[in-house]
N, C-alpha and C positions, 0 to 999 in steps of 0.2 A: 845782683852785682852792684856794688857801690863804687864811688870814685877811687877809693884806695885799692879795691880789688882790680879795677880796670887798669890802674897804673902798674900794679904788680904783674898782671897778665901780659901787658904790652912790654914791660921791661924784660920779662922772661923770654918772650918770643923774639924780641928784636935785638937783645944783647946790649941795649942802652941801660944807663943807670936809672934808678927810680927817680932821682932828682931831675935828670934831663927829660924823662917822660912826663913828669908832673909839670915841668915848665912848658913843654910843648902843648900839653892838654889844656893848661890854664890859658895859654895864648890863643889856642883855637876857640875855646869857649868865650873868651873876651872879644875876639874878632866877630864871632857869630852874634854875640849880644850887641856889639856896637853897630853892626850892619842892620840888625832888626830895629834898633832904636832909631836909626836914620831912615827907616822905611824901605830899605833894600831887602832883597831876598838872597839867600845863600843856597846854591844848587850844587849838590855833589852827585854827579851822574852815576846811576846805578844804586846809590844809597838812599837819597831822598832830598827834599827841599825844605828849608826853614824859611818861613815868611810870616807876615803879620796880616791880620784881617780885622776889619771893623765889626764890632758887635753892636747892633743898634740898641738904643735905649728901650726899656720895657717896664711894665708894672709888675711888681712882685708882692709877696706877702711875708710879713714877719711871722715865723712859725710859732713864736711864743705868745704873741698878742693877736694875731690874725689881721693886724692893721696893714692896709695897702701901703707900699712904699714905691718910690720911683727909682729904678736902677738906671744910672746914667750910661750913655754910649761909651764904649771903651775899645781900645785896640789890644788884641791878644795875639801871642805867638802861636804858630801852628806848624806842625811837622807833617809832611806828606811823604810816605815811604815810596821809594823807587822800585822798579820791577825786580831787580836782582835781590833786593832785601825781602820783598814779598815772596819771591820764589824760595829763598833760603829758609824762611820761617814756616812755609807750608808744611 
């Protein structure tokens, strides 16, 4: 399912227009992105938690040349599924 499919499905089930659903979805994604960029976490009880984690620097290899390269420390987004979501997927 892609974003368009999700918008269509929510619009059909909720009775809202596709334009309204797209606006709400874009706002939700923007708020989650902003929160993660500010180092906050977003917790949706039963669904899951969006947060960031530090990935430490390490040494890697260029697969084409075999040369060692240094991979810098980075911050990455992470999603941890909640219990209700895990049960629904089982």
